[in-house]
N, CA and C atoms as a LAMMPS dump frame, in Angstrom:
ITEM: TIMESTEP
0
ITEM: NUMBER OF ATOMS
636
ITEM: BOX BOUNDS ff ff ff
-5.0000000000000000e+02 5.0000000000000000e+02
-5.0000000000000000e+02 5.0000000000000000e+02
-5.0000000000000000e+02 5.0000000000000000e+02
ITEM: ATOMS id mol type element x y z
1 1 1 N 307.206 -182.136 268.843
2 1 2 C 308.589 -182.187 269.345
3 1 3 C 309.315 -180.908 268.943
4 2 1 N 309.919 -180.247 269.912
5 2 2 C 310.572 -178.964 269.624
6 2 3 C 311.919 -179.181 268.966
7 3 1 N 312.26 -178.253 268.076
8 3 2 C 313.536 -178.336 267.351
9 3 3 C 314.673 -177.991 268.286
10 4 1 N 315.726 -178.791 268.232
11 4 2 C 316.881 -178.549 269.084
12 4 3 C 317.794 -177.511 268.437
13 5 1 N 318.302 -176.622 269.257
14 5 2 C 319.249 -175.615 268.775
15 5 3 C 320.647 -176.173 268.884
16 6 1 N 321.44 -176.155 267.794
17 6 2 C 322.794 -176.696 267.839
18 6 3 C 323.628 -175.983 268.881
19 7 1 N 324.478 -176.767 269.538
20 7 2 C 325.369 -176.167 270.526
21 7 3 C 326.32 -175.194 269.851
22 8 1 N 326.626 -174.091 270.533
23 8 2 C 327.552 -173.098 269.997
24 8 3 C 328.961 -173.655 270.032
25 9 1 N 329.701 -173.436 268.965
26 9 2 C 331.086 -173.923 268.899
27 9 3 C 331.925 -173.135 269.884
28 10 1 N 332.645 -173.822 270.776
29 10 2 C 333.452 -173.107 271.764
30 10 3 C 334.473 -172.206 271.076
31 11 1 N 334.606 -170.985 271.562
32 11 2 C 335.609 -170.062 271.036
33 11 3 C 335.203 -169.359 269.774
34 12 1 N 334.025 -169.712 269.217
35 12 2 C 333.6 -169.067 267.981
36 12 3 C 333.27 -167.603 268.25
37 13 1 N 333.683 -166.732 267.328
38 13 2 C 333.463 -165.305 267.504
39 13 3 C 332.121 -164.911 266.92
40 14 1 N 331.309 -164.236 267.699
41 14 2 C 330.01 -163.791 267.236
42 14 3 C 330.161 -162.529 266.401
43 15 1 N 329.179 -162.311 265.543
44 15 2 C 329.173 -161.109 264.734
45 15 3 C 328.811 -159.903 265.595
46 16 1 N 329.193 -158.734 265.076
47 16 2 C 328.858 -157.512 265.79
48 16 3 C 330.027 -157.021 266.622
49 17 1 N 329.777 -156.036 267.456
50 17 2 C 330.837 -155.446 268.255
51 17 3 C 331.303 -156.425 269.315
52 18 1 N 332.645 -156.572 269.497
53 18 2 C 333.165 -157.492 270.494
54 18 3 C 332.664 -157.156 271.892
55 19 1 N 332.57 -158.208 272.704
56 19 2 C 332.092 -158.051 274.073
57 19 3 C 332.988 -157.087 274.844
58 20 1 N 332.353 -156.24 275.594
59 20 2 C 333.118 -155.33 276.441
60 20 3 C 333.356 -153.97 275.821
61 21 1 N 332.933 -153.772 274.573
62 21 2 C 333.175 -152.498 273.921
63 21 3 C 331.992 -151.563 274.137
64 22 1 N 332.266 -150.303 274.178
65 22 2 C 331.22 -149.293 274.255
66 22 3 C 331.521 -148.259 273.195
67 23 1 N 330.505 -147.927 272.433
68 23 2 C 330.688 -147.004 271.331
69 23 3 C 331.229 -145.671 271.828
70 24 1 N 332.193 -145.126 271.139
71 24 2 C 332.729 -143.805 271.463
72 24 3 C 333.823 -143.842 272.498
73 25 1 N 333.501 -144.238 273.721
74 25 2 C 334.491 -144.17 274.791
75 25 3 C 335.644 -145.151 274.56
76 26 1 N 335.328 -146.363 274.113
77 26 2 C 336.381 -147.351 273.885
78 26 3 C 337.271 -146.932 272.731
79 27 1 N 336.659 -146.476 271.642
80 27 2 C 337.452 -146.038 270.491
81 27 3 C 338.343 -144.86 270.866
82 28 1 N 337.811 -143.943 271.649
83 28 2 C 338.6 -142.792 272.083
84 28 3 C 339.78 -143.232 272.948
85 29 1 N 339.54 -144.22 273.816
86 29 2 C 340.613 -144.735 274.666
87 29 3 C 341.695 -145.399 273.827
88 30 1 N 341.289 -146.123 272.783
89 30 2 C 342.251 -146.768 271.892
90 30 3 C 343.082 -145.723 271.157
91 31 1 N 342.432 -144.663 270.69
92 31 2 C 343.151 -143.6 269.984
93 31 3 C 344.152 -142.903 270.903
94 32 1 N 343.759 -142.683 272.155
95 32 2 C 344.707 -142.07 273.097
96 32 3 C 345.897 -142.989 273.335
97 33 1 N 345.618 -144.27 273.49
98 33 2 C 346.698 -145.246 273.697
99 33 3 C 347.591 -145.329 272.468
100 34 1 N 346.978 -145.268 271.293
101 34 2 C 347.75 -145.345 270.052
102 34 3 C 348.675 -144.146 269.918
103 35 1 N 348.185 -142.966 270.276
104 35 2 C 349.015 -141.768 270.213
105 35 3 C 350.258 -141.923 271.088
106 36 1 N 350.06 -142.453 272.283
107 36 2 C 351.195 -142.671 273.193
108 36 3 C 352.123 -143.759 272.668
109 37 1 N 351.546 -144.832 272.112
110 37 2 C 352.354 -145.943 271.622
111 37 3 C 353.187 -145.534 270.408
112 38 1 N 352.589 -144.802 269.475
113 38 2 C 353.341 -144.34 268.315
114 38 3 C 354.45 -143.381 268.734
115 39 1 N 354.161 -142.519 269.715
116 39 2 C 355.17 -141.575 270.201
117 39 3 C 356.311 -142.307 270.899
118 40 1 N 355.972 -143.356 271.643
119 40 2 C 356.98 -144.093 272.409
120 40 3 C 357.783 -145.065 271.549
121 41 1 N 357.084 -145.852 270.73
122 41 2 C 357.747 -146.925 269.993
123 41 3 C 358.058 -146.573 268.539
124 42 1 N 357.386 -145.54 268.014
125 42 2 C 357.543 -145.235 266.602
126 42 3 C 356.544 -146.015 265.769
127 43 1 N 356.362 -145.595 264.53
128 43 2 C 355.351 -146.222 263.68
129 43 3 C 355.659 -147.688 263.408
130 44 1 N 356.91 -147.99 263.063
131 44 2 C 357.251 -149.353 262.657
132 44 3 C 357.134 -150.349 263.807
133 45 1 N 357.587 -149.955 265
134 45 2 C 357.595 -150.888 266.13
135 45 3 C 356.224 -151.057 266.771
136 46 1 N 355.389 -150.059 266.657
137 46 2 C 354.05 -150.156 267.256
138 46 3 C 353.216 -151.198 266.515
139 47 1 N 352.285 -151.822 267.225
140 47 2 C 351.404 -152.82 266.628
141 47 3 C 350.011 -152.665 267.226
142 48 1 N 349.028 -153.254 266.577
143 48 2 C 347.677 -153.204 267.119
144 48 3 C 347.626 -153.891 268.478
145 49 1 N 348.402 -154.954 268.641
146 49 2 C 348.41 -155.67 269.922
147 49 3 C 349.036 -154.824 271.027
148 50 1 N 350.12 -154.114 270.7
149 50 2 C 350.757 -153.276 271.726
150 50 3 C 349.861 -152.097 272.097
151 51 1 N 349.115 -151.588 271.14
152 51 2 C 348.163 -150.52 271.431
153 51 3 C 347.052 -151.044 272.34
154 52 1 N 346.587 -152.261 272.057
155 52 2 C 345.547 -152.874 272.883
156 52 3 C 346.027 -153.036 274.326
157 53 1 N 347.272 -153.469 274.503
158 53 2 C 347.82 -153.617 275.858
159 53 3 C 347.855 -152.28 276.574
160 54 1 N 348.288 -151.252 275.872
161 54 2 C 348.381 -149.934 276.491
162 54 3 C 346.993 -149.398 276.847
163 55 1 N 345.991 -149.708 276.018
164 55 2 C 344.625 -149.241 276.267
165 55 3 C 343.897 -150.116 277.276
166 56 1 N 344.441 -151.313 277.567
167 56 2 C 343.796 -152.218 278.508
168 56 3 C 342.544 -152.858 277.943
169 57 1 N 342.569 -153.145 276.625
170 57 2 C 341.404 -153.762 275.982
171 57 3 C 341.842 -155.005 275.227
172 58 1 N 340.862 -155.81 274.849
173 58 2 C 341.132 -156.992 274.044
174 58 3 C 341.561 -156.556 272.644
175 59 1 N 342.572 -157.212 272.05
176 59 2 C 343 -156.859 270.692
177 59 3 C 341.863 -156.898 269.679
178 60 1 N 340.846 -157.734 269.933
179 60 2 C 339.714 -157.814 269.008
180 60 3 C 339.001 -156.484 268.891
181 61 1 N 339.015 -155.694 269.973
182 61 2 C 338.37 -154.385 269.933
183 61 3 C 339.11 -153.444 268.98
184 62 1 N 340.44 -153.503 268.991
185 62 2 C 341.214 -152.652 268.099
186 62 3 C 340.937 -153.041 266.648
187 63 1 N 340.897 -154.348 266.386
188 63 2 C 340.601 -154.822 265.033
189 63 3 C 339.172 -154.469 264.617
190 64 1 N 338.284 -154.357 265.587
191 64 2 C 336.9 -154.017 265.276
192 64 3 C 336.78 -152.579 264.784
193 65 1 N 337.498 -151.67 265.436
194 65 2 C 337.378 -150.256 265.098
195 65 3 C 338.335 -149.812 263.988
196 66 1 N 339.435 -150.526 263.806
197 66 2 C 340.449 -150.112 262.833
198 66 3 C 340.869 -151.323 261.997
199 67 1 N 340.875 -151.161 260.679
200 67 2 C 341.13 -152.317 259.822
201 67 3 C 342.591 -152.759 259.853
202 68 1 N 343.517 -151.831 260.114
203 68 2 C 344.929 -152.192 260.207
204 68 3 C 345.684 -151.057 260.892
205 69 1 N 346.999 -151.22 261.04
206 69 2 C 347.8 -150.205 261.732
207 69 3 C 347.805 -148.893 260.972
208 70 1 N 347.813 -148.978 259.658
209 70 2 C 347.782 -147.778 258.825
210 70 3 C 346.527 -146.96 259.131
211 71 1 N 345.383 -147.627 259.173
212 71 2 C 344.116 -146.954 259.468
213 71 3 C 344.143 -146.341 260.869
214 72 1 N 344.671 -147.069 261.832
215 72 2 C 344.753 -146.558 263.202
216 72 3 C 345.648 -145.326 263.259
217 73 1 N 346.765 -145.365 262.566
218 73 2 C 347.689 -144.234 262.581
219 73 3 C 347.045 -142.988 261.972
220 74 1 N 346.383 -143.161 260.838
221 74 2 C 345.738 -142.041 260.156
222 74 3 C 344.676 -141.407 261.053
223 75 1 N 343.878 -142.245 261.731
224 75 2 C 342.847 -141.703 262.612
225 75 3 C 343.452 -141.063 263.862
226 76 1 N 344.569 -141.613 264.325
227 76 2 C 345.256 -141.013 265.471
228 76 3 C 345.76 -139.618 265.129
229 77 1 N 346.208 -139.445 263.884
230 77 2 C 346.721 -138.161 263.426
231 77 3 C 345.596 -137.222 262.991
232 78 1 N 344.338 -137.715 263.085
233 78 2 C 343.155 -136.91 262.748
234 78 3 C 343.151 -136.472 261.279
235 79 1 N 343.584 -137.386 260.397
236 79 2 C 343.551 -137.115 258.966
237 79 3 C 342.315 -137.805 258.39
238 80 1 N 341.386 -137.055 257.792
239 80 2 C 340.129 -137.648 257.334
240 80 3 C 340.261 -138.529 256.104
241 81 1 N 341.368 -138.402 255.369
242 81 2 C 341.594 -139.224 254.179
243 81 3 C 342.973 -139.851 254.295
244 82 1 N 343.067 -141.137 254.04
245 82 2 C 344.358 -141.826 254.118
246 82 3 C 345.215 -141.441 252.918
247 83 1 N 346.324 -140.728 253.135
248 83 2 C 347.163 -140.324 252.003
249 83 3 C 347.765 -141.51 251.267
250 84 1 N 347.965 -142.625 251.981
251 84 2 C 348.482 -143.826 251.325
252 84 3 C 347.537 -144.334 250.255
253 85 1 N 346.238 -144.257 250.519
254 85 2 C 345.255 -144.709 249.542
255 85 3 C 345.202 -143.784 248.338
256 86 1 N 345.447 -142.492 248.557
257 86 2 C 345.476 -141.535 247.453
258 86 3 C 346.645 -141.847 246.529
259 87 1 N 347.82 -142.069 247.124
260 87 2 C 349.002 -142.398 246.331
261 87 3 C 348.811 -143.726 245.622
262 88 1 N 348.226 -144.695 246.322
263 88 2 C 348.017 -146.017 245.728
264 88 3 C 347.104 -145.934 244.512
265 89 1 N 346.074 -145.112 244.595
266 89 2 C 345.161 -144.958 243.472
267 89 3 C 345.865 -144.298 242.293
268 90 1 N 346.648 -143.249 242.577
269 90 2 C 347.384 -142.572 241.51
270 90 3 C 348.413 -143.502 240.882
271 91 1 N 348.973 -144.406 241.69
272 91 2 C 350.003 -145.315 241.204
273 91 3 C 349.454 -146.391 240.273
274 92 1 N 348.146 -146.488 240.144
275 92 2 C 347.562 -147.456 239.21
276 92 3 C 347.515 -146.904 237.793
277 93 1 N 347.82 -145.623 237.625
278 93 2 C 347.846 -145.023 236.288
279 93 3 C 348.981 -145.632 235.486
280 94 1 N 348.896 -145.596 234.156
281 94 2 C 350.028 -146.053 233.341
282 94 3 C 351.302 -145.334 233.765
283 95 1 N 352.409 -146.029 233.758
284 95 2 C 353.649 -145.475 234.293
285 95 3 C 354.021 -144.15 233.632
286 96 1 N 353.778 -144.042 232.325
287 96 2 C 354.15 -142.822 231.611
288 96 3 C 353.218 -141.647 231.921
289 97 1 N 352.142 -141.902 232.664
290 97 2 C 351.202 -140.844 233.048
291 97 3 C 351.152 -140.638 234.565
292 98 1 N 352.026 -141.315 235.29
293 98 2 C 351.923 -141.307 236.748
294 98 3 C 352.28 -139.956 237.346
295 99 1 N 353.188 -139.204 236.713
296 99 2 C 353.539 -137.883 237.23
297 99 3 C 352.323 -136.984 237.306
298 100 1 N 351.559 -136.945 236.22
299 100 2 C 350.344 -136.13 236.214
300 100 3 C 349.317 -136.664 237.203
301 101 1 N 349.178 -137.991 237.268
302 101 2 C 348.196 -138.598 238.17
303 101 3 C 348.497 -138.251 239.626
304 102 1 N 349.763 -138.245 239.992
305 102 2 C 350.15 -137.944 241.371
306 102 3 C 349.847 -136.486 241.729
307 103 1 N 350.226 -135.567 240.843
308 103 2 C 349.997 -134.152 241.134
309 103 3 C 348.497 -133.852 241.155
310 104 1 N 347.775 -134.435 240.224
311 104 2 C 346.324 -134.197 240.184
312 104 3 C 345.651 -134.741 241.441
313 105 1 N 346.049 -135.925 241.882
314 105 2 C 345.47 -136.513 243.095
315 105 3 C 345.764 -135.645 244.314
316 106 1 N 346.99 -135.132 244.392
317 106 2 C 347.371 -134.275 245.512
318 106 3 C 346.524 -132.999 245.547
319 107 1 N 346.435 -132.318 244.42
320 107 2 C 345.713 -131.051 244.375
321 107 3 C 344.221 -131.248 244.609
322 108 1 N 343.662 -132.313 244.029
323 108 2 C 342.233 -132.589 244.195
324 108 3 C 341.893 -132.868 245.654
325 109 1 N 342.723 -133.658 246.306
326 109 2 C 342.482 -133.998 247.705
327 109 3 C 342.659 -132.785 248.603
328 110 1 N 343.665 -131.973 248.316
329 110 2 C 343.956 -130.822 249.17
330 110 3 C 342.868 -129.767 249.09
331 111 1 N 342.033 -129.796 248.055
332 111 2 C 340.927 -128.845 247.961
333 111 3 C 339.832 -129.144 248.977
334 112 1 N 339.806 -130.366 249.511
335 112 2 C 338.782 -130.729 250.486
336 112 3 C 339.113 -130.062 251.821
337 113 1 N 338.239 -129.2 252.339
338 113 2 C 338.559 -128.42 253.541
339 113 3 C 338.985 -129.27 254.735
340 114 1 N 338.284 -130.36 254.992
341 114 2 C 338.615 -131.186 256.16
342 114 3 C 340.016 -131.764 256.036
343 115 1 N 340.345 -132.258 254.851
344 115 2 C 341.686 -132.823 254.646
345 115 3 C 342.74 -131.739 254.739
346 116 1 N 342.486 -130.606 254.108
347 116 2 C 343.486 -129.537 254.075
348 116 3 C 343.83 -129.077 255.489
349 117 1 N 342.819 -128.898 256.331
350 117 2 C 343.065 -128.438 257.703
351 117 3 C 343.917 -129.431 258.479
352 118 1 N 343.543 -130.717 258.41
353 118 2 C 344.273 -131.74 259.161
354 118 3 C 345.664 -131.967 258.598
355 119 1 N 345.776 -132.032 257.274
356 119 2 C 347.064 -132.306 256.66
357 119 3 C 348.029 -131.143 256.842
358 120 1 N 347.508 -129.912 256.8
359 120 2 C 348.355 -128.746 257.022
360 120 3 C 348.927 -128.771 258.435
361 121 1 N 348.09 -129.121 259.399
362 121 2 C 348.563 -129.22 260.786
363 121 3 C 349.625 -130.308 260.912
364 122 1 N 349.428 -131.419 260.212
365 122 2 C 350.387 -132.519 260.274
366 122 3 C 351.732 -132.094 259.694
367 123 1 N 351.713 -131.412 258.544
368 123 2 C 352.953 -130.979 257.91
369 123 3 C 353.666 -129.939 258.767
370 124 1 N 352.917 -129.019 259.354
371 124 2 C 353.534 -128.027 260.247
372 124 3 C 354.216 -128.727 261.427
373 125 1 N 353.559 -129.747 261.96
374 125 2 C 354.154 -130.492 263.064
375 125 3 C 355.407 -131.233 262.638
376 126 1 N 355.383 -131.761 261.421
377 126 2 C 356.537 -132.486 260.891
378 126 3 C 357.735 -131.562 260.751
379 127 1 N 357.473 -130.317 260.348
380 127 2 C 358.549 -129.354 260.147
381 127 3 C 359.132 -128.864 261.474
382 128 1 N 358.27 -128.635 262.459
383 128 2 C 358.687 -127.974 263.696
384 128 3 C 359.109 -128.914 264.822
385 129 1 N 358.787 -130.203 264.698
386 129 2 C 359.042 -131.114 265.822
387 129 3 C 359.85 -132.332 265.374
388 130 1 N 360.967 -132.55 266.022
389 130 2 C 361.788 -133.72 265.693
390 130 3 C 361.092 -135.014 266.09
391 131 1 N 360.315 -134.976 267.16
392 131 2 C 359.591 -136.177 267.583
393 131 3 C 358.499 -136.524 266.577
394 132 1 N 357.837 -135.503 266.027
395 132 2 C 356.828 -135.744 265.005
396 132 3 C 357.467 -136.325 263.751
397 133 1 N 358.643 -135.832 263.414
398 133 2 C 359.363 -136.351 262.259
399 133 3 C 359.686 -137.826 262.455
400 134 1 N 360.095 -138.189 263.663
401 134 2 C 360.438 -139.577 263.967
402 134 3 C 359.241 -140.499 263.769
403 135 1 N 358.056 -140.002 264.124
404 135 2 C 356.848 -140.816 263.998
405 135 3 C 356.369 -140.869 262.555
406 136 1 N 356.38 -139.731 261.885
407 136 2 C 355.771 -139.636 260.558
408 136 3 C 356.657 -140.171 259.44
409 137 1 N 357.974 -140.046 259.571
410 137 2 C 358.859 -140.434 258.473
411 137 3 C 358.691 -141.893 258.058
412 138 1 N 358.692 -142.851 258.997
413 138 2 C 358.495 -144.253 258.577
414 138 3 C 357.143 -144.48 257.915
415 139 1 N 356.104 -143.774 258.396
416 139 2 C 354.784 -143.91 257.784
417 139 3 C 354.808 -143.396 256.351
418 140 1 N 355.405 -142.218 256.151
419 140 2 C 355.486 -141.652 254.812
420 140 3 C 356.283 -142.555 253.88
421 141 1 N 357.386 -143.102 254.38
422 141 2 C 358.236 -143.946 253.543
423 141 3 C 357.584 -145.277 253.212
424 142 1 N 357.04 -145.93 254.24
425 142 2 C 356.541 -147.29 254.049
426 142 3 C 355.15 -147.329 253.446
427 143 1 N 354.253 -146.495 253.934
428 143 2 C 352.855 -146.603 253.54
429 143 3 C 352.478 -145.711 252.36
430 144 1 N 353.315 -144.74 252.039
431 144 2 C 352.96 -143.83 250.955
432 144 3 C 353.926 -143.965 249.784
433 145 1 N 355.163 -143.518 249.967
434 145 2 C 356.07 -143.443 248.826
435 145 3 C 356.596 -144.794 248.367
436 146 1 N 356.649 -145.78 249.257
437 146 2 C 357.109 -147.1 248.83
438 146 3 C 356.145 -147.741 247.839
439 147 1 N 354.89 -147.285 247.834
440 147 2 C 353.913 -147.811 246.881
441 147 3 C 354.323 -147.48 245.448
442 148 1 N 355.02 -146.378 245.274
443 148 2 C 355.488 -146.013 243.941
444 148 3 C 356.652 -146.896 243.504
445 149 1 N 357.491 -147.268 244.459
446 149 2 C 358.685 -148.031 244.14
447 149 3 C 358.4 -149.362 243.494
448 150 1 N 357.262 -149.954 243.82
449 150 2 C 356.929 -151.27 243.26
450 150 3 C 356.695 -151.203 241.759
451 151 1 N 356.466 -150.018 241.214
452 151 2 C 356.231 -149.852 239.784
453 151 3 C 357.509 -149.516 239.016
454 152 1 N 358.611 -149.326 239.718
455 152 2 C 359.84 -148.836 239.099
456 152 3 C 360.916 -149.909 239.075
457 153 1 N 361.919 -149.755 238.198
458 153 2 C 363.039 -150.706 238.177
459 153 3 C 363.708 -150.781 239.54
460 154 1 N 363.979 -151.976 239.991
461 154 2 C 364.479 -152.168 241.352
462 154 3 C 365.793 -151.443 241.605
463 155 1 N 366.668 -151.387 240.599
464 155 2 C 367.996 -150.809 240.821
465 155 3 C 367.978 -149.289 240.988
466 156 1 N 366.881 -148.631 240.585
467 156 2 C 366.817 -147.172 240.725
468 156 3 C 365.573 -146.698 241.458
469 157 1 N 364.772 -147.624 241.969
470 157 2 C 363.497 -147.258 242.587
471 157 3 C 363.681 -146.339 243.791
472 158 1 N 364.608 -146.677 244.668
473 158 2 C 364.751 -145.914 245.921
474 158 3 C 365.111 -144.451 245.681
475 159 1 N 366.154 -144.134 244.894
476 159 2 C 366.445 -142.713 244.674
477 159 3 C 365.365 -141.994 243.869
478 160 1 N 364.722 -142.698 242.934
479 160 2 C 363.651 -142.063 242.155
480 160 3 C 362.48 -141.687 243.067
481 161 1 N 362.105 -142.589 243.957
482 161 2 C 361 -142.305 244.873
483 161 3 C 361.365 -141.166 245.815
484 162 1 N 362.609 -141.122 246.271
485 162 2 C 363.042 -140.032 247.153
486 162 3 C 362.96 -138.682 246.438
487 163 1 N 363.316 -138.658 245.16
488 163 2 C 363.235 -137.421 244.387
489 163 3 C 361.78 -136.995 244.193
490 164 1 N 360.91 -137.96 243.919
491 164 2 C 359.485 -137.66 243.796
492 164 3 C 358.947 -137.099 245.111
493 165 1 N 359.334 -137.731 246.21
494 165 2 C 358.882 -137.271 247.527
495 165 3 C 359.343 -135.84 247.786
496 166 1 N 360.585 -135.524 247.405
497 166 2 C 361.093 -134.167 247.63
498 166 3 C 360.276 -133.142 246.849
499 167 1 N 359.869 -133.518 245.638
500 167 2 C 359.085 -132.608 244.815
501 167 3 C 357.681 -132.41 245.384
502 168 1 N 357.052 -133.499 245.809
503 168 2 C 355.697 -133.42 246.344
504 168 3 C 355.676 -132.66 247.666
505 169 1 N 356.612 -132.986 248.563
506 169 2 C 356.663 -132.298 249.849
507 169 3 C 356.983 -130.823 249.65
508 170 1 N 357.9 -130.527 248.724
509 170 2 C 358.231 -129.138 248.433
510 170 3 C 357.03 -128.365 247.906
511 171 1 N 356.256 -129.018 247.035
512 171 2 C 355.057 -128.387 246.498
513 171 3 C 354.045 -128.106 247.604
514 172 1 N 353.846 -129.068 248.488
515 172 2 C 352.905 -128.889 249.597
516 172 3 C 353.323 -127.724 250.485
517 173 1 N 354.606 -127.699 250.852
518 173 2 C 355.089 -126.642 251.753
519 173 3 C 354.976 -125.281 251.094
520 174 1 N 355.412 -125.174 249.834
521 174 2 C 355.402 -123.875 249.161
522 174 3 C 353.986 -123.373 248.896
523 175 1 N 353.105 -124.264 248.433
524 175 2 C 351.765 -123.843 248.011
525 175 3 C 350.793 -123.707 249.174
526 176 1 N 350.891 -124.612 250.172
527 176 2 C 349.855 -124.668 251.211
528 176 3 C 350.319 -124.244 252.611
529 177 1 N 351.628 -124.332 252.882
530 177 2 C 352.092 -124.027 254.232
531 177 3 C 352.574 -122.586 254.332
532 178 1 N 353.445 -122.167 253.399
533 178 2 C 353.958 -120.796 253.468
534 178 3 C 353.308 -119.887 252.429
535 179 1 N 352.368 -120.434 251.623
536 179 2 C 351.613 -119.633 250.648
537 179 3 C 352.538 -118.818 249.754
538 180 1 N 353.52 -119.487 249.161
539 180 2 C 354.484 -118.813 248.306
540 180 3 C 353.83 -118.415 246.981
541 181 1 N 353.827 -117.125 246.708
542 181 2 C 353.253 -116.62 245.459
543 181 3 C 354.317 -116.556 244.356
544 182 1 N 353.906 -116.746 243.096
545 182 2 C 352.519 -116.917 242.632
546 182 3 C 352.008 -118.356 242.687
547 183 1 N 352.829 -119.277 243.211
548 183 2 C 352.425 -120.681 243.228
549 183 3 C 351.137 -120.889 244.005
550 184 1 N 350.985 -120.2 245.127
551 184 2 C 349.815 -120.401 245.984
552 184 3 C 348.515 -120.04 245.279
553 185 1 N 348.577 -119.1 244.328
554 185 2 C 347.361 -118.635 243.663
555 185 3 C 347.155 -119.251 242.279
556 186 1 N 348.064 -120.096 241.862
557 186 2 C 347.941 -120.688 240.531
558 186 3 C 346.752 -121.627 240.437
559 187 1 N 346.16 -121.685 239.259
560 187 2 C 345.115 -122.656 238.978
561 187 3 C 345.706 -124.066 239.033
562 188 1 N 344.902 -125.034 239.496
563 188 2 C 345.384 -126.406 239.626
564 188 3 C 345.955 -126.937 238.309
565 189 1 N 345.268 -126.69 237.215
566 189 2 C 345.724 -127.212 235.925
567 189 3 C 347.079 -126.623 235.538
568 190 1 N 347.307 -125.373 235.899
569 190 2 C 348.594 -124.756 235.606
570 190 3 C 349.698 -125.405 236.423
571 191 1 N 349.407 -125.678 237.69
572 191 2 C 350.388 -126.346 238.546
573 191 3 C 350.697 -127.737 238.001
574 192 1 N 349.681 -128.459 237.578
575 192 2 C 349.878 -129.797 237.029
576 192 3 C 350.793 -129.751 235.813
577 193 1 N 350.547 -128.798 234.916
578 193 2 C 351.357 -128.7 233.698
579 193 3 C 352.812 -128.35 234.004
580 194 1 N 353.02 -127.59 235.067
581 194 2 C 354.368 -127.166 235.412
582 194 3 C 355.141 -128.205 236.219
583 195 1 N 354.453 -128.886 237.138
584 195 2 C 355.141 -129.771 238.082
585 195 3 C 355.182 -131.226 237.612
586 196 1 N 354.102 -131.686 236.977
587 196 2 C 354.018 -133.1 236.594
588 196 3 C 355.181 -133.569 235.721
589 197 1 N 355.651 -132.777 234.735
590 197 2 C 356.776 -133.252 233.917
591 197 3 C 358.041 -133.532 234.723
592 198 1 N 358.277 -132.713 235.755
593 198 2 C 359.46 -132.939 236.595
594 198 3 C 359.326 -134.249 237.371
595 199 1 N 358.154 -134.487 237.932
596 199 2 C 357.93 -135.739 238.656
597 199 3 C 358.018 -136.927 237.702
598 200 1 N 357.483 -136.769 236.494
599 200 2 C 357.547 -137.854 235.519
600 200 3 C 358.995 -138.169 235.153
601 201 1 N 359.835 -137.136 235.041
602 201 2 C 361.251 -137.376 234.742
603 201 3 C 361.919 -138.14 235.88
604 202 1 N 361.567 -137.79 237.108
605 202 2 C 362.12 -138.535 238.24
606 202 3 C 361.691 -140.001 238.202
607 203 1 N 360.477 -140.247 237.73
608 203 2 C 359.942 -141.613 237.701
609 203 3 C 360.514 -142.452 236.567
610 204 1 N 360.55 -141.885 235.372
611 204 2 C 360.879 -142.702 234.199
612 204 3 C 361.974 -142.124 233.306
613 205 1 N 362.371 -140.875 233.528
614 205 2 C 363.356 -140.251 232.657
615 205 3 C 364.779 -140.666 232.979
616 206 1 N 365.7 -140.213 232.147
617 206 2 C 367.119 -140.475 232.381
618 206 3 C 367.619 -139.591 233.503
619 207 1 N 368.326 -140.2 234.434
620 207 2 C 368.913 -139.474 235.557
621 207 3 C 370.408 -139.812 235.574
622 208 1 N 371.19 -139.086 234.791
623 208 2 C 372.601 -139.44 234.604
624 208 3 C 373.38 -139.645 235.899
625 209 1 N 373.081 -138.842 236.933
626 209 2 C 373.824 -138.962 238.189
627 209 3 C 373.688 -140.353 238.8
628 210 1 N 372.566 -141.023 238.548
629 210 2 C 372.35 -142.358 239.116
630 210 3 C 373.243 -143.402 238.439
631 211 1 N 373.661 -143.12 237.222
632 211 2 C 374.487 -144.078 236.493
633 211 3 C 375.89 -144.159 237.06
634 212 1 N 376.271 -143.174 237.847
635 212 2 C 377.616 -143.139 238.416
636 212 3 C 377.637 -143.6 239.86
């Protein structure tokens, strides 16, 4: 007597790539749709479902290729490393050491040629294009710098994070975008020793202006 195969549960999702997907072409179509959706709706309003509608594919395909909206956005911007994950990792350091951890993570990541090329292009676009600023600002605020705020006192977290962001963005622009000397040629350890204390003060030091 032959063994009976159990009936498949209706609606159950099979493992592997969702039906209807083709490697390469489908992912490329999703990325093109995502670029248009982020440009049209902005980072916050865009969703994986709205990208799927624009691409004309099942939402399951978007979830198959991209783990979340953050991942989709990073790949749309052609950034090989998610900057949010870099900040998140640095933010796990003890609070009194986070200034150094942030600067070290930034410099270490920027040494990677693939990241440096893509990130430099992204920053140049942010500086020169108001539309790029509109798309990138919510991503930078929500997915990157807000991760630091969760470690800080609630009543001062927002201005402290903004000050940290100003220091990090300023460092990136001066050192990597306009090659301001002697900062551009400084050894990483020297930059860390010079910049990290300022960031640490923004994070945990006294900021008298905030008291008023």
